[in-house]
RODO-2510 file (C-alpha; in nm, 4 decimals, decimal comma):
residues 71
     n   res          X          Y          Z
     1     m    -0,0437     0,8110     1,3682
     2     g    -0,3557     0,8199     1,5796
     3     v    -0,6061     0,5462     1,6476
     4     i    -0,7987     0,6530     1,3394
     5     d    -0,6100     0,8159     1,0554
     6     e    -0,7868     0,9088     0,7334
     7     f    -0,6332     0,9623     0,3919
     8     g    -0,8259     1,0061     0,0700
     9     f    -0,6713     0,8418    -0,2339
    10     p    -0,7686     0,9879    -0,5738
    11     f    -0,8587     0,6378    -0,6972
    12     c    -1,0522     0,3287    -0,5917
    13     v    -0,8440     0,1041    -0,3620
    14     t    -0,9189    -0,2648    -0,4198
    15     a    -0,6530    -0,4111    -0,1869
    16     h    -0,4148    -0,2796     0,0780
    17     a    -0,1664    -0,3944     0,3427
    18     f     0,0435    -0,2134     0,6041
    19     n     0,4011    -0,2964     0,6991
    20     r     0,4850    -0,4049     1,0536
    21     d     0,5086    -0,0593     1,2143
    22     k     0,2344     0,0951     0,9962
    23     s     0,4788     0,3491     0,8488
    24     q     0,4148     0,2230     0,4938
    25     v     0,1103     0,0977     0,3089
    26     a     0,0839    -0,0946    -0,0192
    27     v    -0,2348    -0,0240    -0,2151
    28     c    -0,3783    -0,1421    -0,5439
    29     p    -0,5624     0,1245    -0,7463
    30     n    -0,7941    -0,1309    -0,9122
    31     s    -0,5311    -0,2217    -1,1728
    32     n    -0,2249    -0,4406    -1,2237
    33     e    -0,0088    -0,1984    -1,0225
    34     v     0,0786    -0,1753    -0,6536
    35     h     0,1693     0,1650    -0,5070
    36     i     0,3704     0,1889    -0,1865
    37     y     0,3235     0,5000     0,0253
    38     s     0,5407     0,6087     0,3186
    39     r     0,4157     0,8121     0,6098
    40     g     0,5752     1,1555     0,6380
    41     a     0,5234     1,4169     0,9066
    42     a     0,1619     1,4843     0,8126
    43     q     0,0895     1,2984     0,4893
    44     w     0,1462     0,9837     0,2841
    45     t     0,3993     1,0071    -0,0018
    46     l     0,4241     0,7705    -0,2990
    47     t     0,7669     0,6029    -0,2775
    48     h     0,7457     0,2980    -0,5079
    49     e     0,5334     0,1613    -0,7917
    50     l     0,5275    -0,2104    -0,8716
    51     k     0,4165    -0,2493    -1,2352
    52     e     0,5177    -0,6023    -1,3341
    53     h     0,1862    -0,7816    -1,2755
    54     d     0,0073    -0,9275    -1,5784
    55     l    -0,3426    -0,9207    -1,4302
    56     l    -0,5505    -0,7233    -1,1818
    57     v    -0,4110    -0,7335    -0,8275
    58     t    -0,6914    -0,8564    -0,6016
    59     s    -0,5094    -0,9103    -0,2711
    60     i    -0,1966    -0,7873    -0,0914
    61     d    -0,0219    -0,9124     0,2227
    62     w     0,2887    -0,7653     0,3866
    63     a     0,4786    -1,0169     0,6031
    64     p     0,5789    -0,8589     0,9363
    65     q     0,8903    -1,0711     0,9990
    66     t     1,0445    -1,0851     0,6492
    67     n     0,9074    -0,7503     0,5220
    68     r     0,8055    -0,9169     0,1943
    69     i     0,4976    -0,8228    -0,0043
    70     v     0,2802    -1,0947    -0,1560
    71     t     0,0149    -1,0175    -0,4182
***
């Protein structure tokens, strides 16, 4: 991944967080879901969907030492 890497999501992203080595990103598509994308050779691929939230996700943090996601 270069200094600036651009990827267009087909939805509005209201919150995001990268993992420690920037190989994965967690994004919220302005809903109660969190989508986790993994970096492939040339593109991002959806690998997980977290759908258990009751309300809109407004913030995401990905802890670098424990690899845990907090929303």
